[in-house]
C-alpha positions as CSV (number, residue, x, y, z in Angstrom):
1,M,56.0,-146.8,44.6
2,P,57.4,-143.2,44.2
3,D,58.4,-142.2,40.8
4,I,62.2,-142.6,40.7
5,D,62.8,-139.8,38.2
6,A,60.5,-137.4,40.1
7,V,62.5,-138.0,43.4
8,A,65.8,-137.5,41.5
9,Q,64.5,-134.2,40.1
10,K,63.6,-132.8,43.5
11,N,66.8,-134.0,45.1
12,T,68.8,-132.5,42.2
13,Q,67.0,-129.2,42.8
14,K,67.8,-129.4,46.5
15,V,71.5,-130.0,45.9
16,L,71.8,-127.4,43.1
17,Q,70.2,-124.8,45.4
18,A,72.7,-125.7,48.2
19,F,75.6,-125.1,45.7
20,Q,74.2,-121.8,44.7
21,R,73.4,-120.7,48.3
22,R,77.0,-121.4,49.4
23,R,78.5,-119.7,46.3
24,V,80.6,-122.6,45.2
25,S,83.4,-121.6,42.8
26,D,86.4,-123.3,41.3
27,A,88.5,-121.8,44.0
28,H,86.9,-124.4,46.4
29,F,88.4,-127.3,44.4
30,A,92.0,-126.4,45.1
31,P,94.2,-129.0,47.0
32,S,95.6,-128.3,50.5
33,T,98.6,-129.8,52.3
34,G,100.1,-130.2,55.7
35,Y,97.5,-129.4,58.4
36,G,95.1,-128.0,55.8
37,Y,94.4,-124.8,57.7
38,N,92.3,-122.1,56.1
39,D,90.9,-124.4,53.4
40,P,87.8,-122.7,52.1
41,G,86.9,-125.7,50.0
42,R,86.6,-127.9,53.0
43,S,84.4,-125.5,55.0
44,T,82.2,-124.8,52.0
45,L,81.8,-128.5,51.2
46,D,80.7,-129.1,54.8
47,A,78.1,-126.3,54.4
48,V,76.8,-127.6,51.1
49,F,76.5,-131.1,52.4
50,A,74.6,-130.0,55.5
51,D,72.1,-128.1,53.3
52,A,71.7,-131.1,51.1
53,M,71.0,-133.4,54.1
54,G,68.7,-130.9,55.7
55,T,70.8,-130.7,58.9
56,E,72.5,-127.9,60.9
57,D,76.1,-129.0,60.1
58,A,78.2,-131.6,58.6
59,I,81.8,-132.8,58.2
60,V,82.9,-134.4,54.9
61,R,86.3,-136.0,55.0
62,T,88.4,-138.3,53.0
63,A,90.1,-139.2,56.3
64,F,87.1,-141.4,57.0
65,A,88.1,-144.9,55.8
66,G,84.4,-145.6,54.9
67,G,80.9,-145.8,56.2
68,T,81.8,-148.0,59.2
69,H,84.5,-145.5,60.3
70,A,82.1,-142.6,60.1
71,V,79.3,-144.4,62.0
72,A,81.8,-145.6,64.6
73,C,83.1,-142.0,65.0
74,A,79.6,-140.8,65.6
75,L,78.8,-143.5,68.1
76,K,82.0,-143.1,70.0
77,T,81.4,-139.3,70.2
78,V,77.9,-139.6,71.7
79,C,78.7,-142.8,73.7
80,P,82.4,-143.0,74.6
81,Q,82.1,-146.0,76.9
82,G,79.7,-147.9,74.7
83,G,76.4,-149.5,75.8
84,Y,74.3,-147.8,73.2
85,W,70.8,-149.3,72.4
86,S,70.3,-150.5,68.8
87,L,66.6,-150.0,67.9
88,T,66.8,-152.0,64.7
89,G,68.3,-155.3,65.7
90,E,71.9,-156.4,65.4
91,P,74.1,-153.6,63.9
92,Y,75.9,-154.3,60.6
93,D,78.6,-156.9,61.0
94,T,81.6,-154.5,60.9
95,L,80.2,-152.5,63.9
96,R,79.6,-155.4,66.3
97,G,83.0,-155.8,67.7
98,L,83.8,-152.1,68.2
99,M,82.0,-151.3,71.4
100,P,79.3,-152.8,73.7
101,Y,75.7,-152.4,72.7
102,R,72.3,-153.6,73.6
103,V,69.7,-154.8,71.0
104,M,66.1,-153.6,71.5
105,L,64.0,-155.7,69.2
106,R,60.7,-153.9,69.7
107,E,59.8,-150.3,70.0
108,D,57.5,-150.9,72.9
109,G,60.3,-152.7,74.6
110,V,62.5,-149.6,74.3
111,T,59.9,-147.4,75.9
112,D,59.1,-149.9,78.6
113,A,62.8,-150.1,79.5
114,I,63.0,-146.3,79.7
115,R,59.9,-146.1,81.8
116,G,61.4,-148.6,84.1
117,G,64.3,-146.3,84.8
118,T,67.0,-147.7,82.6
119,P,68.5,-144.6,80.8
120,P,70.1,-145.3,77.4
121,P,73.4,-143.6,76.9
122,A,72.6,-143.3,73.2
123,L,70.3,-144.8,70.6
124,F,71.3,-146.3,67.2
125,I,69.2,-146.8,64.1
126,Q,70.4,-148.6,61.0
127,R,68.3,-147.3,58.1
128,S,69.3,-149.9,55.5
129,R,68.8,-153.6,55.8
130,G,72.5,-154.5,56.0
131,Y,72.8,-158.3,55.9
132,S,69.4,-158.8,57.5
133,D,66.0,-159.9,56.2
134,R,64.2,-156.9,57.4
135,A,63.2,-154.0,55.0
136,A,65.0,-150.7,55.0
137,L,63.4,-147.9,56.9
138,S,61.9,-144.7,55.5
139,A,63.1,-141.4,56.6
140,A,59.6,-140.6,57.9
141,G,59.4,-143.8,59.8
142,I,62.8,-143.1,61.5
143,N,61.7,-139.6,62.4
144,A,58.5,-141.0,63.9
145,L,60.4,-143.5,65.9
146,I,62.8,-140.8,67.2
147,A,59.8,-138.6,68.1
148,R,58.3,-141.5,70.1
149,V,61.4,-142.3,72.1
150,R,62.0,-138.5,72.6
151,E,58.9,-138.6,74.9
152,F,60.9,-140.7,77.3
153,T,64.6,-139.8,76.8
154,G,66.8,-137.1,75.6
155,A,69.6,-139.5,74.7
156,P,71.4,-138.7,71.4
157,V,70.3,-140.7,68.4
158,V,72.7,-141.8,65.7
159,V,71.5,-143.1,62.3
160,D,73.6,-145.2,59.9
161,N,72.5,-143.7,56.6
162,C,74.6,-145.9,54.3
163,Y,73.0,-146.9,51.0
164,C,70.0,-144.6,51.6
165,E,71.0,-141.0,50.8
166,F,68.8,-139.4,48.0
167,V,66.6,-142.5,47.7
168,E,63.8,-140.4,49.1
169,E,63.2,-136.6,49.0
170,E,64.1,-136.2,52.7
171,E,66.8,-137.6,55.0
172,P,66.2,-138.6,58.7
173,S,67.1,-135.2,59.9
174,G,65.3,-135.8,63.3
175,A,68.4,-137.6,64.4
176,D,71.2,-136.0,66.3
177,L,73.7,-137.5,63.8
178,I,73.5,-139.3,60.5
179,A,76.6,-140.8,59.0
180,G,77.6,-142.6,55.8
181,S,80.1,-143.3,53.1
182,L,81.2,-141.2,50.1
183,I,81.9,-144.3,48.0
184,K,78.2,-145.1,48.3
185,N,75.3,-142.8,47.4
186,P,76.4,-139.3,48.2
187,G,79.8,-139.6,46.4
188,G,77.9,-140.0,43.1
189,G,80.5,-142.5,41.8
190,L,83.2,-139.9,41.7
191,A,84.4,-139.5,45.3
192,P,87.6,-141.5,45.6
193,S,87.2,-142.3,49.3
194,G,85.7,-140.8,52.6
195,G,82.6,-140.4,54.6
196,Y,80.5,-137.8,56.3
197,I,78.7,-137.1,59.5
198,A,75.8,-134.6,59.6
199,G,73.4,-133.4,62.2
200,R,73.3,-131.2,65.3
201,R,76.1,-128.7,65.3
202,K,77.3,-129.4,68.8
203,W,77.6,-133.1,68.0
204,V,79.2,-132.6,64.6
205,E,81.9,-130.4,66.2
206,R,82.6,-133.1,68.8
207,C,82.8,-135.7,66.0
208,A,85.5,-133.6,64.3
209,V,87.5,-133.8,67.5
210,Q,86.9,-137.5,67.8
211,L,88.2,-137.9,64.2
212,N,91.4,-135.9,64.3
213,A,91.8,-134.7,67.9
214,V,92.0,-131.0,67.1
215,G,88.6,-130.2,65.5
216,R,87.2,-129.4,62.1
217,D,89.6,-126.6,61.1
218,C,92.4,-128.9,59.9
219,G,92.8,-132.0,57.7
220,A,94.3,-131.5,54.3
221,N,93.0,-132.9,51.0
222,P,96.1,-133.0,48.7
223,L,93.9,-134.2,45.8
224,G,91.5,-131.2,46.2
225,N,87.8,-131.2,46.7
226,R,86.5,-131.2,43.1
227,L,85.5,-134.9,42.9
228,L,83.7,-134.6,46.3
229,F,81.7,-131.5,45.1
230,Q,81.0,-133.0,41.7
231,G,80.1,-136.4,43.1
232,L,77.6,-134.8,45.5
233,F,76.1,-132.8,42.6
234,L,75.6,-136.0,40.5
235,A,74.5,-138.1,43.4
236,P,70.7,-137.8,43.0
237,H,70.9,-138.8,39.4
238,T,73.4,-141.6,40.1
239,V,71.1,-143.0,42.9
240,S,68.2,-143.0,40.5
241,Q,70.2,-145.2,38.1
242,A,71.1,-147.6,40.9
243,L,67.4,-147.8,41.9
244,K,66.3,-148.5,38.3
245,T,68.9,-151.2,38.1
246,A,67.6,-152.8,41.4
247,V,64.0,-152.8,40.1
248,F,65.1,-154.4,36.9
249,A,67.0,-157.1,38.8
250,A,64.1,-157.7,41.0
251,E,61.7,-158.2,38.1
252,K,64.1,-160.6,36.2
253,L,65.1,-162.7,39.2
254,Q,61.5,-162.9,40.5
255,S,60.4,-164.2,37.1
256,L,63.0,-167.0,37.5
257,G,61.4,-168.1,40.8
258,Y,63.9,-166.5,43.2
259,E,62.7,-164.7,46.3
260,V,63.5,-161.0,46.1
261,S,63.2,-158.1,48.5
262,P,62.0,-155.5,47.9
263,L,59.5,-156.7,45.3
264,P,59.7,-155.0,41.9
265,D,56.8,-152.6,42.7
266,E,57.5,-152.1,46.4
267,A,58.6,-148.8,47.9
268,R,62.4,-148.6,48.3
269,Y,64.3,-146.8,51.0
270,D,67.8,-147.9,50.1
271,I,69.5,-149.1,46.9
272,I,70.0,-152.7,48.0
273,Q,68.2,-155.6,46.2
274,A,68.3,-158.8,48.2
275,V,68.0,-162.1,46.4
276,R,67.7,-165.4,48.3
277,F,69.3,-168.2,46.4
278,G,69.0,-170.9,49.1
279,A,72.3,-172.5,48.3
280,E,75.9,-171.5,48.0
281,E,76.5,-172.5,44.3
282,P,73.8,-170.4,42.6
283,L,74.8,-167.4,44.8
284,L,78.5,-167.8,43.7
285,R,77.5,-168.1,40.1
286,F,75.4,-164.9,40.3
287,A,78.2,-163.0,42.0
288,R,80.7,-164.2,39.4
289,G,78.3,-163.1,36.6
290,I,78.1,-159.6,38.1
291,Q,81.9,-159.5,38.0
292,K,81.9,-160.6,34.4
293,G,79.5,-157.9,33.5
294,S,81.6,-155.1,35.1
295,P,83.8,-152.6,33.3
296,V,86.8,-153.2,35.6
297,D,88.4,-156.5,36.4
298,S,85.7,-158.4,34.4
299,F,88.2,-161.3,34.1
300,A,88.5,-161.8,37.8
301,V,86.7,-164.6,39.6
302,P,85.3,-163.6,43.0
303,E,86.0,-166.1,45.8
304,P,84.8,-166.2,49.4
305,W,87.3,-164.9,51.8
306,D,87.7,-163.8,55.5
307,M,87.0,-160.1,55.0
308,P,88.1,-158.0,58.1
309,G,85.2,-157.2,60.4
310,Y,82.9,-160.1,59.3
311,A,82.1,-163.3,61.1
312,D,81.5,-165.3,57.9
313,K,83.4,-165.6,54.7
314,I,82.2,-163.0,52.3
315,V,82.0,-163.1,48.5
316,M,82.2,-159.7,46.8
317,A,81.8,-158.9,43.1
318,A,82.9,-155.3,42.5
319,G,84.4,-154.5,39.2
320,T,84.5,-150.8,40.1
321,F,86.5,-147.7,39.2
322,V,86.7,-146.9,42.9
323,Q,87.7,-149.9,45.0
324,G,84.7,-151.3,46.9
325,A,82.4,-148.5,45.7
326,S,78.9,-149.9,46.2
327,I,77.2,-147.1,44.3
328,E,78.8,-148.8,41.3
329,L,77.2,-152.2,40.3
330,S,78.3,-154.7,42.9
331,C,77.2,-157.7,44.8
332,D,78.2,-159.2,48.1
333,A,77.0,-161.9,50.4
334,P,78.0,-163.7,53.6
335,L,78.4,-167.4,53.0
336,R,75.7,-168.6,55.4
337,P,72.1,-169.8,55.0
338,P,69.8,-168.7,53.4
339,Y,72.5,-167.6,51.0
340,T,71.2,-164.2,50.2
341,A,73.0,-161.9,47.8
342,Y,72.8,-158.2,48.2
343,L,73.0,-156.4,44.9
344,Q,73.5,-152.6,44.8
345,G,74.6,-149.8,42.6
346,G,74.8,-149.0,38.9
347,L,76.4,-145.8,37.6
348,T,74.1,-145.9,34.6
349,F,70.9,-147.9,34.1
350,E,72.1,-149.0,30.7
351,A,75.2,-150.6,32.1
352,G,73.4,-151.9,35.1
353,K,70.9,-153.8,33.0
354,L,73.8,-155.4,31.0
355,G,75.5,-156.4,34.2
356,V,72.4,-158.0,35.7
357,M,71.7,-159.9,32.4
358,R,75.3,-161.2,32.4
359,A,74.8,-162.4,35.9
360,I,71.5,-164.1,35.0
361,E,73.3,-165.8,32.1
362,E,75.9,-167.1,34.5
363,L,73.3,-168.2,37.0
364,C,71.4,-170.1,34.4
365,G,74.5,-171.7,32.9
366,S,74.3,-170.1,29.5
């Protein structure tokens, strides 16, 4: 397993150098209004983000409602009529009803289909596990998969990068587009909303048109860009805190006999810790314990509800400063067998440990 602190150090250096290269100053933090024309903060933030992601270009916008919106914008840009091929199984729940798609369960099946003359309009890779049992994918593994399919097709490749930014030293920059949420890893716990798309310049430009119809040179941010810059600067460290919290949770819950994935000493490619409870009641107790261990709304009791975009009822514990921010300690789960909870986040390891221990107390009835 890579050293979490060493990865954070290298990613912090990368982000710091991007800030210095793009000559970030406090003038870039100023708010804009109306159409937001001539906003140097917006264009500089895009450039810093692209450098940090290792891509040609990026757009970073609070106009994205979240990660699903950013990923959907990327997919609709490269594949307007739908029909993209998902190379990693079923997409995340909130993407499934947006446009037609085809699931390709095996890499060799993809290449066989392409050899057979079926051209994919676009290819999709979900890096994180989502609500599935499979492991998250490494950036190197994704780049290798892209290189393989590139032997047979030039179709654009979109990667859902949610929960994965700065977990490794590199991002899957071999893709045409990568997309994610600012209230997850790259917002560092400070970004109040938004998402990003990064990748090949021609596709990023088209995504900006898909987002707001007139391209990248408009879109005001009345609150200013300081929290987006500062959140990105803190993101490598914040991600390291979330990873340490996940490892701690895996160790404790495995010792209690629960099935965990990843294992405590296993390589990690996202911040998610899956815990299989096997029944609804212990899952709910754990989620309610996470809520009780949170700094915000610790008195609230999470209840399963019909969350928009999901086929099953969802229980979500998120006592967060930013609503729904899963870089902060949070836990959510679909109410369906095998009743797996997905724990993620932790702004500080110290608070993360306390939250996990409070959840374990609730789980064990103490």
